[in-house]
N, C-alpha and C positions, 0 to 999 in steps of 0.2 A: 160617319167618317170611314167606315169599312165598306168598300165597294163590292158589289157582286155577292152579297150575303145570301141571296135567294137562289143563286146558281148552284146546281148540283150536277155531278157526273159520276157514272159508274166506271167508265173506261179511262177517262182522262183526269183522274184526281191529281197526279203530279203537275200537269199543265195548269190545272185550276189553282193549285197552290202557288205556282209561279205567277199567275195572273194577279192573284190577291197581293202577293208580296210586291210585285212591280208597281201595282197601282198605289199601294200604301207608301212606298218609298218615294214615288213621284209626287204624291200629294205633300209629303213632309218636306221635300226639297223646294217645292213651290211655296210652301208656307214660310220657310226659313230664308228665302232669298232676300226679302226686304230687311230682315234682321242682320244678315251677313254683310250687307253692302258697306256699312261704316267701319266695322272692325277689319274687314279685308283691305280697305284702303290704307289702314295704318301698317299693314304688313307689306305694302308695296305693290299690290295687285290693282289693276284698273277696274273700274265699275263695269265696262262692257264685258270684261272677262267673267265677272261674277254674274252678270245678267245672261251670259250665254248658257248658264246652267238651266235657265228657264226653258230654253229650247229643248234641252235634253229631257227635262221633266215632262214637257208637253209631248215629246216623242214617246216617252214611257207610258203616258196615259193613253195615247192613241194606240200604241202597240198592245197594251193590256186590253183595251176595248176590242181590238180585232181578234186577239186570242180568245177573249171571252165569247165573242160571237161564234168562233169556231167550236168552242166547247158546247155552247147552247145548241148549235146546229147538230152536232154529233149526238147530243143527248136526245133531242127531239126526233132525230132519225132512228136512234136505237129504240125509243118508245113506240114509234110507228111500226117498226118491223117485228117487235116482240109480241 
């Protein structure tokens, strides 16, 4: 469930924390979308509105992956130069 648990960084620890939080929140949103559809309909929201959160969750996962790649690149570059 926890993504990027083997990724470490000396210089970009705050960014790595953001990556892990963003990935976790995106996975939680994707997991709860099927559960939220029926109750949200009773509150007057449409199903496509609820399903639009899947787009934002996928965007979060992609963004977390790109930021994790940046952290991994920086860490490998730091190890090569030290």
